[in-house]
C-alpha positions in Angstrom: 123.2 127.1 130.9 120.4 128.5 128.7 122.9 130.0 126.3 124.7 126.6 126.0 121.3 124.9 125.4 120.3 127.4 122.7 123.7 127.0 121.0 123.3 123.2 120.9 119.8 123.5 119.4 121.1 126.0 116.8 124.1 123.7 116.0 122.0 120.6 115.6 118.9 121.9 113.9 118.9 125.5 112.9 122.3 126.1 111.4 122.3 125.9 107.6 125.3 123.6 107.7 124.2 121.4 110.5 124.3 117.6 110.6 120.5 117.2 110.3 120.3 119.0 107.0 123.4 117.3 105.7 122.0 113.9 106.6 118.7 114.7 105.1 120.1 115.8 101.8 122.8 113.1 101.5 120.2 110.3 102.2 118.7 111.4 98.8 122.0 112.0 97.0 124.1 109.2 98.3 122.3 107.1 100.9 125.1 104.5 100.8 127.6 107.1 102.2 125.3 107.9 105.2 124.2 104.3 106.0 127.3 102.4 105.2 129.4 105.1 106.9 127.3 104.7 110.1 127.5 100.9 110.0 131.3 101.1 109.5 131.8 103.5 112.4 132.1 106.9 110.5 129.6 108.9 112.5 130.9 112.4 113.0 129.5 114.0 109.8 125.9 112.6 110.0 123.4 112.6 112.7 123.0 109.4 114.8 120.3 107.1 113.4 118.2 106.9 116.5 118.4 110.7 117.1 117.4 111.2 113.4 114.4 108.8 114.0 113.4 110.7 117.2 113.4 114.0 115.3 111.2 112.4 112.6 108.7 111.1 115.2 108.5 114.6 116.7 107.8 116.1 113.3 105.1 113.5 112.7 103.5 114.4 116.0 103.5 118.1 115.0 101.9 117.0 111.7 99.1 115.1 113.4 98.4 118.1 115.7 98.2 120.5 112.8 96.0 118.2 110.7 93.6 117.6 113.6 93.3 121.2 114.8 93.9 123.3 111.7 93.1 121.1 108.7 90.3 118.9 110.2 87.8 119.9 107.6 90.1 119.0 104.7 90.9 115.8 106.4 87.2 114.9 106.9 86.4 115.6 103.3 89.1 113.2 102.2 87.9 110.6 104.7 84.4 110.9 103.3 85.6 110.2 99.8 87.4 107.1 101.2 84.2 106.0 102.9 82.2 106.3 99.7 84.7 104.3 97.8 84.8 101.7 100.5 81.0 101.4 100.6 80.7 101.1 96.9 83.4 98.4 96.5 82.7 96.3 99.7 78.9 96.3 100.0 78.6 92.5 100.2 81.9 91.9 102.0 81.3 90.3 105.4 84.8 91.1 106.4 84.5 94.8 105.5 86.7 97.3 107.4 85.5 100.9 107.7 88.0 102.9 105.7 87.1 106.1 107.6 87.8 104.6 111.1 90.9 102.7 109.8 92.4 105.9 108.4 91.7 107.9 111.5 93.2 105.2 113.7 96.3 105.1 111.5 96.7 108.9 111.7 96.3 109.0 115.5 98.7 106.1 116.2 101.0 106.6 113.2 104.1 107.0 115.4 103.5 103.7 117.0 102.9 102.2 113.6 106.2 103.6 112.4 108.1 102.0 115.3 106.4 98.6 115.0 106.9 98.4 111.2 110.7 98.9 111.2 111.6 95.4 112.5 109.5 93.9 109.7 111.3 95.9 107.1 114.6 94.9 108.7 113.7 91.2 108.7 112.5 91.4 105.0 115.7 93.1 103.7 117.9 90.8 105.8 116.3 87.6 104.6 116.4 88.8 101.0 120.0 89.8 101.3 120.9 86.2 102.4 119.2 84.9 99.3 120.5 87.3 96.6 123.8 88.6 97.9 125.1 86.5 100.8 128.7 87.6 100.2 127.6 91.2 100.9 125.4 90.4 103.9 124.9 92.7 106.8 123.7 91.2 110.0 120.1 91.9 111.2 121.1 94.9 113.4 122.8 96.5 110.4 119.7 96.0 108.3 117.7 97.7 111.1 120.1 100.7 110.7 119.5 100.7 107.0 115.7 100.6 107.4 115.6 103.2 110.2 117.4 105.7 108.0 115.2 104.9 105.0 112.0 105.0 107.0 112.9 108.1 108.8 113.4 109.9 105.5 109.9 108.8 104.4 108.4 110.0 107.8 110.0 113.4 107.3 108.8 113.8 103.7 105.3 112.5 104.7 105.1 115.0 107.6 106.4 117.9 105.5 104.0 117.2 102.6 101.1 116.7 105.0 101.7 120.1 106.4 102.5 121.9 103.1 99.7 120.4 100.9 96.7 121.5 103.0 98.2 125.0 103.2 98.2 125.0 99.4 94.6 123.7 99.4 95.6 120.3 98.0 93.7 117.1 99.0 95.0 114.7 101.7 94.3 111.8 99.3 96.8 113.4 96.9 99.4 113.4 99.7 98.8 109.7 100.5 99.1 108.7 96.8 102.2 110.8 96.3 103.9 109.5 99.4 103.0 105.9 98.5 104.8 106.3 95.1 107.8 108.1 96.7 108.0 105.3 99.3 108.3 102.6 96.6 110.8 104.6 94.4 113.0 105.6 97.3 113.0 102.2 98.9 114.2 100.7 95.6 116.8 103.5 95.1 118.2 103.1 98.7 118.5 99.3 98.5 120.3 99.6 95.1 122.8 102.1 96.3 123.5 100.8 99.8 123.8 97.1 98.8 125.6 97.8 95.5 123.1 96.0 93.3 123.1 96.1 89.5 119.8 96.7 87.7 118.4 93.2 87.5 119.7 92.3 91.0 118.0 95.4 92.4 114.7 94.6 90.7 114.7 91.0 92.0 115.9 92.2 95.4 113.1 94.8 95.7 110.4 92.3 94.7 111.6 89.8 97.2 111.7 92.4 99.9 108.1 93.2 99.3 107.2 89.5 99.4 109.3 88.9 102.5 107.7 91.9 104.2 104.2 90.5 103.7 105.3 87.0 104.9 107.1 88.3 108.0 104.1 90.6 108.8 101.6 87.7 108.6 
């Protein structure tokens, strides 16, 4: 039984040609093949969307553990910078939110935040799709699949960078800024490829998704 379990772990995660690695790479190279393939029932080559998401949340949990117990000093120095910026810009703001506490809370409960955010992304892309490309419209569940794959990719990259950068002596704020930029670029790229949008359609689509996300989240 132990040998069978070890073989399954090796086949799924450790083997160089495993489905996890193929899924991870192809979501960068050709996300439409992974996402549209899953929606259309072609699921043998790539890892299941929920399984992929579960792996990402596990990796995010490892990231939080490492940052709290091994890189806590680097994290605190970044939080101190955030707090100074927050204090200088919101001195007279009666609705001021402590940046330090907010960032700590986000870090501790980030897995919960990831899970809660996905339906909002799904609703935003679904509503936008109905407006811009109703003839190429997936249903809400299929938009959830699109966004889970996209968001999982971001979670994995965030976790890997958050572990790697402190090891290299780089600042946590740099990680946050870089991830924010990558999130915007990759979201645009994924929507363009998966929904087969031309340049101007994709620009309009992406802007509307951002607006819809804010509206749905209010």
